[in-house]
C-alpha positions in Angstrom: 56.5 -190.5 15.0 56.5 -193.6 12.8 54.0 -196.2 14.0 55.5 -199.6 14.9 52.6 -201.3 13.3 53.3 -199.7 9.9 57.0 -200.6 10.2 56.2 -204.2 11.0 53.9 -204.7 8.1 56.3 -202.9 5.8 59.2 -205.2 6.9 57.2 -208.3 6.4 55.4 -207.5 3.1 57.5 -204.8 1.5 59.2 -206.8 -1.4 61.0 -205.4 -4.4 59.1 -204.9 -7.7 60.5 -206.7 -10.8 63.4 -204.9 -12.4 62.0 -203.3 -15.6 65.5 -203.1 -17.1 66.0 -206.9 -17.2 66.5 -208.4 -20.6 63.9 -211.1 -20.3 60.4 -209.8 -20.3 58.1 -211.7 -17.8 55.5 -214.0 -19.2 51.8 -213.3 -18.9 51.5 -215.6 -15.9 54.3 -213.8 -14.2 52.6 -210.5 -14.9 49.5 -211.9 -13.2 51.4 -213.0 -10.1 53.0 -209.6 -9.7 49.6 -207.9 -10.2 48.1 -210.1 -7.5 51.0 -209.5 -5.1 50.7 -205.8 -5.6 47.0 -205.9 -4.9 47.5 -208.0 -1.8 50.2 -205.6 -0.6 48.0 -202.6 -1.2 45.1 -204.3 0.7 47.3 -205.2 3.7 48.8 -201.8 3.9 45.3 -200.3 3.9 44.3 -202.7 6.7 47.4 -201.8 8.7 46.7 -198.1 8.4 43.1 -198.7 9.5 44.3 -200.8 12.4 46.9 -198.2 13.3 44.1 -195.5 13.2 41.8 -197.6 15.3 44.5 -198.3 18.0 45.4 -194.6 18.0 41.9 -193.7 18.9 41.8 -196.2 21.7 45.0 -194.9 23.1 43.7 -191.3 23.0 40.6 -192.4 24.9 42.7 -194.1 27.5 45.0 -191.0 27.8 42.0 -188.8 28.7 40.9 -191.1 31.4 44.4 -191.6 32.9 45.1 -187.8 32.7 42.0 -187.1 34.7 42.6 -190.0 37.2 46.3 -189.6 37.8 47.2 -186.2 36.5 49.6 -187.8 34.0 50.9 -185.5 31.2 51.3 -187.4 27.9 53.6 -186.4 25.0 54.1 -187.6 21.4 57.9 -187.7 21.4 59.8 -190.5 23.2 60.7 -190.0 26.9 62.0 -192.3 29.6 58.5 -193.0 30.8 55.9 -195.3 29.2 52.3 -195.7 30.2 50.7 -199.1 29.6 47.2 -197.6 29.0 45.0 -200.6 29.2 46.5 -203.1 31.6 47.4 -203.0 35.3 46.6 -204.7 38.6 42.8 -204.6 38.0 43.2 -206.5 34.7 45.5 -209.1 36.2 48.7 -207.9 34.5 51.8 -209.3 36.3 55.0 -207.4 36.6 57.1 -210.4 35.8 55.2 -211.1 32.6 55.5 -207.5 31.5 59.2 -207.4 32.2 59.8 -210.7 30.4 58.3 -209.0 27.3 60.0 -205.6 27.7 63.5 -206.4 28.9 64.7 -208.0 25.6 64.3 -204.6 24.0 65.8 -202.3 26.6 66.7 -202.0 30.3 63.9 -201.0 32.7 64.5 -198.8 35.8 61.1 -199.2 37.5 57.7 -200.8 37.0 54.9 -199.1 38.9 51.4 -200.4 39.4 48.9 -198.0 40.9 46.6 -200.0 43.3 43.4 -201.1 41.7 44.0 -199.4 38.3 43.9 -200.7 34.8 47.1 -198.9 33.8 50.7 -199.0 34.9 54.0 -197.3 34.2 57.5 -198.3 32.9 60.5 -196.1 33.7 63.2 -197.0 31.2 66.9 -196.2 31.6 66.9 -193.9 28.5 64.8 -192.5 25.7 66.4 -194.9 23.3 65.4 -198.0 25.4 61.9 -196.6 26.0 61.5 -196.1 22.2 62.7 -199.6 21.5 60.2 -201.1 24.1 57.4 -198.9 22.7 58.1 -200.1 19.1 58.2 -203.7 20.1 55.1 -203.9 22.3 52.6 -201.2 21.3 49.6 -202.8 19.5 51.3 -206.2 19.4 52.0 -207.7 22.9 48.9 -209.6 24.0 49.2 -209.2 27.8 46.0 -207.1 28.0 42.8 -208.5 29.6 41.5 -211.5 27.7 44.5 -211.4 25.4 44.0 -207.8 24.2 47.0 -206.1 22.8 48.8 -203.6 25.0 48.3 -199.9 24.2 51.4 -197.7 25.0 52.1 -194.0 25.2 54.9 -191.8 26.4 54.5 -189.5 29.4 56.7 -186.8 31.0 57.0 -188.4 34.5 55.6 -190.8 37.0 52.5 -189.5 38.8 53.3 -187.7 42.1 51.5 -190.3 44.1 54.1 -192.9 43.0 57.2 -190.9 43.5 57.7 -192.0 47.1 56.2 -195.4 46.9 59.0 -197.5 45.5 58.5 -201.1 46.9 62.3 -201.6 46.6 63.3 -198.5 48.5 65.4 -199.6 51.6 64.2 -196.5 53.5 60.7 -197.9 53.5 61.5 -201.2 55.3 59.2 -201.9 58.2 60.7 -201.0 61.6 62.1 -204.1 63.4 62.8 -206.1 60.2 66.3 -207.5 59.9 67.8 -209.6 57.1 70.9 -211.5 57.8 72.4 -212.6 54.5 74.6 -215.8 54.5 73.5 -216.6 58.0 74.5 -220.2 57.3 76.9 -221.9 54.8 76.1 -224.5 52.2 77.2 -227.3 54.5 74.8 -226.3 57.3 72.1 -225.8 54.7 72.5 -229.4 53.6 72.4 -230.7 57.2 69.2 -228.7 57.9 67.5 -229.9 54.8 68.2 -233.5 55.7 67.0 -232.9 59.3 63.6 -231.5 58.3 63.0 -233.7 55.2 59.2 -233.8 54.5 59.4 -237.2 52.8 60.0 -239.3 55.9 56.3 -240.1 56.4 53.9 -240.8 53.5 50.9 -240.7 55.8 52.0 -237.3 57.2 52.6 -235.9 53.7 49.1 -237.1 52.6 47.5 -235.4 55.6 49.3 -232.1 54.9 48.4 -232.2 51.2 44.7 -232.4 52.1 45.1 -229.3 54.2 47.4 -227.3 51.9 46.8 -228.0 48.2 49.6 -225.8 46.9 52.6 -226.7 49.0 54.0 -229.4 51.3 54.2 -228.5 55.0 55.6 -230.2 58.1 55.4 -229.1 61.8 57.7 -229.6 64.8 56.9 -228.9 68.5 53.3 -227.9 67.9 51.1 -228.2 64.8 50.2 -224.8 63.2 46.5 -224.9 62.5 45.9 -223.0 59.3 42.2 -222.6 59.8 42.7 -220.4 62.8 46.4 -219.5 62.3 47.0 -220.7 65.8 48.3 -223.7 67.8 46.7 -225.9 70.4 49.1 -225.4 73.3 47.6 -228.5 75.1 48.7 -230.8 72.3 52.5 -230.8 71.8 53.9 -233.0 69.0 56.3 -235.9 69.7 58.4 -234.5 66.8 60.5 -231.8 68.4 62.7 -229.2 66.6 65.9 -230.9 65.4 68.8 -230.5 67.8 71.0 -229.3 64.9 69.0 -226.0 65.0 70.6 -225.2 68.4 73.6 -223.9 66.5 71.4 -221.3 65.0 70.5 -219.7 68.3 74.2 -219.3 69.2 74.9 -217.5 66.0 71.8 -215.3 66.4 72.8 -214.4 69.9 76.3 -213.4 68.8 75.0 -211.3 65.9 72.1 -209.6 67.8 72.6 -209.7 71.6 70.1 -206.8 71.8 67.2 -209.0 70.7 64.6 -210.1 73.2 64.8 -213.7 72.4 63.9 -217.1 73.7 64.7 -220.5 72.1 61.8 -221.4 69.9 59.5 -224.3 70.6 57.6 -224.4 67.3 58.8 -224.9 63.7 56.9 -224.9 60.4 58.7 -226.2 57.3 57.3 -225.2 53.9 58.3 -226.6 50.6 57.7 -224.2 47.7 57.9 -225.5 44.2 58.2 -222.7 41.5 54.8 -221.1 41.1 53.7 -221.7 44.7 53.3 -219.1 47.4 51.5 -218.1 50.6 48.8 -215.5 51.0 49.5 -212.3 53.0 49.1 -212.9 56.7 50.3 -212.0 60.2 51.4 -214.6 62.7 48.6 -214.6 65.3 49.5 -212.1 68.0 48.1 -214.0 71.0 49.8 -217.2 69.9 53.4 -216.3 69.4 56.0 -214.2 71.0 58.2 -211.6 69.3 60.2 -212.0 67.1 59.4 -214.5 64.3 62.3 -216.1 62.4 62.3 -217.3 58.8 65.3 -219.2 57.3 65.4 -219.6 53.5 67.0 -222.8 52.1 67.6 -223.9 48.5 66.5 -220.8 46.5 66.0 -217.1 46.6 62.5 -215.6 46.7 60.8 -212.2 47.0 58.5 -211.6 50.0 56.0 -208.8 50.0 55.2 -206.8 53.2 52.0 -204.7 53.4 50.8 -202.3 56.2 47.0 -202.2 55.9 46.7 -199.1 58.1 48.8 -197.0 55.7 48.6 -198.9 52.4 52.4 -199.1 52.2 54.0 -202.1 50.4 57.6 -203.2 50.5 59.4 -206.0 48.6 62.2 -207.9 50.3 64.5 -210.3 48.4 65.3 -213.3 50.6 68.5 -215.0 49.3 69.1 -218.7 50.0 70.7 -219.3 53.4 69.5 -215.9 54.7 67.7 -215.4 58.0 64.8 -212.9 58.2 64.0 -211.5 61.7 60.5 -210.0 62.0 60.2 -208.1 65.2 58.3 -205.1 66.6 56.2 -203.3 64.0 57.3 -205.7 61.2 56.0 -208.6 63.2 52.7 -207.1 64.5 51.6 -204.4 62.1 52.6 -205.7 58.6 51.4 -208.7 56.7 53.9 -210.8 54.8 53.3 -213.2 51.9 54.7 -214.7 48.8 52.8 -214.2 45.5 52.4 -217.5 43.5 54.4 -217.1 40.3 57.4 -218.8 38.6 59.5 -215.6 38.3 60.3 -212.7 40.6 61.1 -209.1 39.7 64.3 -208.1 41.4 66.8 -205.2 41.3 69.4 -205.8 38.6 73.1 -205.6 39.5 73.7 -202.7 37.1 70.7 -200.8 38.2 67.0 -201.1 37.2 65.0 -204.3 37.4 65.2 -207.8 35.9 63.4 -211.1 36.3 64.6 -214.2 38.0 63.2 -217.7 37.7 62.2 -219.4 41.0 63.6 -222.8 42.0 62.6 -225.2 44.8 62.7 -223.4 48.1 62.4 -224.6 51.7 61.6 -222.2 54.5 62.0 -222.8 58.2 59.8 -220.6 60.3 60.7 -220.6 64.0 58.3 -219.3 66.7 58.1 -219.1 70.4 54.6 -219.7 72.0 53.3 -216.8 74.0 52.8 -217.9 77.7 49.5 -216.2 78.2 46.3 -216.0 76.1 46.4 -212.3 75.3 48.7 -210.0 73.3 49.7 -206.7 74.8 51.3 -205.2 71.7 50.7 -201.5 70.8 49.6 -202.5 67.2 45.8 -203.2 67.4 45.2 -203.1 63.6 46.1 -206.8 63.1 45.9 -207.9 66.7 43.4 -210.7 67.5 43.3 -209.7 71.1 42.4 -206.1 70.2 39.8 -207.2 67.7 38.1 -209.4 70.2 38.0 -206.5 72.6 36.6 -204.3 69.8 33.9 -206.8 69.0 32.9 -206.8 72.7 32.7 -203.1 72.7 30.6 -203.1 69.5 28.2 -205.4 71.2 28.0 -203.1 74.2 27.5 -200.1 71.9 24.4 -201.8 70.5 22.9 -201.6 74.0 24.0 -198.1 74.9 24.2 -196.3 71.5 21.7 -193.6 72.3 23.3 -192.9 75.6 26.8 -192.7 74.1 25.6 -190.3 71.4 23.8 -188.1 74.0 26.8 -187.9 76.2 29.7 -187.8 73.7 28.1 -186.1 70.6 25.0 -184.0 71.4 26.2 -182.6 74.8 29.7 -182.0 73.5 28.7 -180.1 70.4 26.4 -177.8 72.5 29.4 -177.1 74.8 31.9 -176.4 72.0 29.5 -174.9 69.4 31.0 -171.4 69.2 34.7 -172.6 69.1 33.8 -175.4 66.7 32.0 -172.9 64.4 35.0 -170.6 64.4 37.2 -173.4 63.1 34.7 -174.5 60.3 34.5 -171.6 57.9 35.9 -172.9 54.6 33.6 -175.1 52.5 35.2 -178.2 51.0 35.4 -177.7 47.2 33.8 -180.9 46.0 30.8 -180.4 48.4 30.4 -176.8 47.2 30.6 -178.0 43.6 27.8 -180.5 44.2 25.6 -177.8 45.7 26.3 -175.4 42.8 25.6 -178.1 40.2 21.9 -178.2 41.2 19.5 -176.4 38.9 17.8 -173.1 39.8 14.9 -173.5 42.1 16.0 -176.9 43.4 15.4 -177.6 47.1 18.5 -178.9 49.1 18.4 -180.2 52.6 21.7 -180.2 54.6 21.2 -182.9 57.3 23.5 -182.1 60.1 24.2 -178.6 58.8 26.4 -177.5 61.8 27.1 -173.8 61.5 25.6 -173.7 58.0 28.8 -173.2 56.0 27.2 -174.8 52.9 23.9 -173.0 53.2 25.4 -170.0 51.4 26.9 -172.0 48.6 24.3 -171.2 45.9 21.9 -168.2 45.5 19.8 -170.2 43.0 18.9 -173.0 45.2 16.4 -173.2 48.1 18.6 -174.1 51.1 17.3 -175.8 54.2 19.3 -177.1 57.2 18.7 -179.2 60.2 20.9 -180.2 63.2 20.6 -181.6 66.7 22.8 -179.0 68.3 21.1 -175.9 69.7 24.3 -174.1 69.9 25.2 -174.6 66.2 21.7 -173.9 65.1 21.9 -170.5 66.9 24.9 -169.7 64.8 22.8 -170.5 61.7 20.0 -168.3 62.9 22.3 -165.4 63.5 23.5 -165.8 59.9 20.0 -165.7 58.5 19.7 -169.3 57.4 16.5 -171.4 57.2 17.1 -174.2 59.8 15.3 -176.4 62.2 16.2 -178.7 65.1 15.8 -182.5 64.6 17.6 -185.8 64.9 19.0 -187.2 61.7 17.3 -190.5 62.5 13.8 -188.9 62.1 13.9 -186.0 59.7 10.5 -184.0 59.9 10.1 -183.7 56.1 7.5 -185.3 53.8 8.4 -188.2 51.5 9.9 -187.0 48.2 9.9 -183.4 49.2 13.5 -182.3 48.4 15.7 -182.4 45.3 19.0 -183.0 47.0 20.5 -183.9 50.4 24.0 -183.5 51.8 25.3 -185.0 55.0 28.8 -183.9 55.7 30.7 -185.5 58.7 27.5 -186.6 60.5 26.9 -190.3 60.1 30.2 -191.2 61.6 28.8 -189.9 65.0 26.2 -192.6 65.1 27.2 -195.5 67.3 25.8 -198.6 65.4 25.4 -199.9 61.9 21.6 -200.0 62.3 21.5 -196.3 63.3 23.8 -195.3 60.4 21.5 -197.2 58.0 18.5 -195.4 59.5 20.0 -192.0 58.8 20.7 -192.9 55.2 17.2 -194.3 54.8 15.8 -191.0 56.0 17.7 -189.0 53.5 16.6 -191.3 50.7 13.0 -191.1 51.9 12.7 -187.3 51.6 14.4 -187.3 48.1 12.3 -186.9 45.0 12.9 -189.6 42.3 16.0 -188.6 40.4 17.2 -186.6 43.4 20.8 -187.0 44.6 22.5 -187.2 48.0 26.1 -186.5 48.9 27.5 -188.2 52.1 30.9 -187.6 53.7 32.3 -189.7 56.6 35.8 -189.8 58.2 38.1 -192.5 56.8 40.1 -194.7 59.1 43.0 -194.5 56.6 44.2 -190.9 56.6 46.9 -191.6 53.9 45.9 -192.4 50.3 48.3 -192.8 47.4 51.3 -192.1 49.6 49.8 -188.7 50.4 48.8 -187.7 54.0 45.4 -186.0 54.6 45.2 -182.4 55.7 44.2 -183.8 59.2 47.6 -185.6 59.5 49.5 -182.7 57.9 48.4 -180.4 60.7 50.7 -182.4 62.9 54.2 -180.9 62.1 55.9 -184.2 63.0 54.0 -185.9 60.2 55.6 -183.5 57.7 59.1 -184.4 58.6 60.7 -187.1 56.4 62.0 -189.9 58.6 65.1 -192.0 57.7 66.5 -195.2 59.0 69.7 -193.5 59.9 67.9 -191.1 62.2 65.9 -193.3 64.6 65.0 -190.4 66.8 63.4 -188.6 63.9 61.6 -191.7 62.8 60.1 -192.3 66.2 59.0 -188.7 66.5 57.1 -188.8 63.2 55.6 -192.2 63.9 51.7 -192.1 63.9 51.5 -194.6 66.8 48.4 -194.0 69.0 48.5 -194.1 72.7 45.1 -195.2 74.0 43.4 -195.4 77.3 40.0 -196.7 78.3 37.3 -194.4 79.6 33.7 -195.0 80.7 31.2 -194.1 78.1 27.5 -193.9 78.7 27.5 -197.0 80.9 30.0 -198.3 83.4 30.7 -201.5 81.4 31.2 -199.8 78.0 34.7 -198.4 77.3 36.3 -196.9 74.3 39.9 -195.9 73.3 40.9 -192.3 73.2 42.5 -191.2 70.0 45.6 -189.1 69.8 44.8 -186.1 67.5 46.5 -185.7 64.2 47.7 -189.3 63.9 46.5 -192.4 62.0 43.5 -194.0 63.5 44.1 -197.4 65.1 40.5 -198.2 66.0 37.1 -197.8 64.3 35.0 -196.9 67.3 36.8 -194.3 69.4 36.7 -191.0 71.2 38.4 -188.0 69.6 39.4 -185.1 72.0 38.4 -181.5 71.5 40.3 -179.1 73.7 38.6 -175.8 74.7 39.9 -173.0 76.7 37.2 -170.8 78.3 37.7 -167.3 79.6 37.2 -168.4 83.2 40.0 -171.1 83.1 43.7 -171.0 82.2 43.8 -174.7 81.4 42.0 -176.2 78.5 39.0 -178.5 79.1 39.0 -181.7 77.0 35.7 -182.9 75.5 35.5 -186.4 74.0 33.5 -186.9 70.8 32.4 -190.4 69.7 33.4 -191.4 66.1 33.0 -194.5 64.0 35.7 -194.1 61.3 35.1 -196.0 58.1 37.1 -198.6 56.2 37.3 -198.5 52.4 34.0 -199.6 50.7 32.2 -199.7 54.1 30.2 -196.6 53.3 29.2 -197.9 49.9 28.0 -201.2 51.4 26.1 -199.4 54.1 24.2 -197.2 51.6 23.3 -200.1 49.4 22.2 -202.2 52.4 20.1 -199.3 53.8 17.5 -199.0 51.1 16.8 -200.6 47.8 15.7 -197.7 45.6 19.1 -196.0 45.0 21.9 -196.1 42.5 25.5 -195.5 43.6 26.6 -192.8 41.2 30.1 -192.1 42.5 32.4 -193.2 45.3 35.7 -191.4 46.1 38.3 -190.4 48.7 38.6 -186.7 49.6 41.1 -185.4 52.2 40.7 -188.2 54.7 37.0 -188.8 54.0 35.1 -191.6 52.2 32.4 -190.0 50.0 29.4 -191.3 48.0 26.9 -189.7 45.6 23.5 -191.5 45.6 20.6 -191.1 43.2 17.1 -192.1 44.0 15.5 -194.3 41.3 12.3 -193.3 39.5 9.2 -195.3 40.4 9.1 -197.0 37.0 12.5 -198.6 37.7 12.8 -201.9 39.6 13.5 -201.5 43.3 16.4 -203.9 43.4 19.8 -202.6 44.5 22.3 -201.8 41.8 
């Protein structure tokens, strides 16, 4: 393929040589000018080829990393798909800025930004448009980090993890979200703008500007306190919601009589100039009833919805004079926000994407105060009431941790040891690869070895295992493994006596941060300098990069695609958790019971294990304590536990957060990397 860089230099500098057949022979001075011009041209062409070669090498290096990270298959010939190899969300590249540069050269079907990556993808409408965009931007457009030029390459398709993650897909809208376009006409819009005008009090405006530097805000009924995202119900404002708004409730009732709705008593008015926005947030559960209403006046805008528990993200275009109704899941389990920028990416009328400039927008957010002080919603992930309850339980766990573990970990695993062992026979590939990477003669300690499924992973390594469960250790003894009984909080090995440690699905059974740190410190203590440890814990999020973990896929309902047109199917496949409180260890310490094969809704919980014995027809349910980990929580825990380690690698593997640690040599400083 011809390089766009070479073409560009050729077009600018490639002049015609003098016509040798002209009658008038050039003077000596003219000969000198032509000679200099030819030399300059030759030098520039040489420089352009060197630059082209240098950029080509950079692109190749990026391709190798992206291929390994995302499984992307690159190709030399033009395709519909372009990879921006050196710019993405992690470098600060904005979709609108990229489209503004690309769209003049060809229509774009999709722009896809993998979360936290330094690369992204353009899906063009044709090979011709992709080729035109490539020729115009590669090695020239300076949207890279710190003004670096963009490096482009063609690929065969979008990565599989992005296939079902289109933020503009209408099938992905949060449940309970309703958009009523043209809810009011222009005449009503004008009346409302006059009724809520923020310029009627200079003193009030000055007060609001001190609170919110990036937009003008006004409250009716009750003041919304942004520090706490709440209201003081004992201090109603004299300024009530304008009476003209009463017409809105009549229209809403006619359109949606099925909505559980009360006339609102709180209104927040936001003035957004182009470039202004609002951070992702959820209206406080315990403060406001369901639903929340948002009326857009003056201008269109794109609002982003994110579901933290699943990582899903959806864009919703809010036209002027439209009413957004956020109810149910969309109100309680998704955050919503507006990214500060002067342009929005929106679907084009003829397909694909385009950019649209923002104008002054005024939003009216209507809420109804919740009568009580607590929320009873079934969405604990973003619920302040549920979080306060969880904080209380965490405090209680600090007091009863050992008792909880004795009753709901140690006792349970002794009871279910044989059945548990029968279901744990296949080693996880990346754990086995870690064990097999150790040199011959190395000593490995498996802390919490269970039935010993990793103690046969290498014939060249000295394999030792330890566990608290007598029942599981007996399985290891029957298999001829070298094991001993101990608690992972006090491993009976000398300091710096082993070359490697693994701890697979163990630390998440410890009930407090301090005990989890102690277990990690024990592993680091017995490691020799330069030794490595591999730790796996259960992740709270069981769906990464739009792919469900094997744990979720074992629930057949999770494998059925749900559609908005089939609400029964959507409800059946929903990972909502039904919880109940049970006594754990002490009469005043309660924990929720998880529903197996669904997304986790709590961090500290009990996971059932059902066992059918030969004496009984019905299954007996045992409850195991787990602390499931948020992203980056394990990394922080390790680095906070001891100061003589380096974090070598951190990754997500089939519903688990995983880290590889290396113990520093004594000559190195003992500060944490």
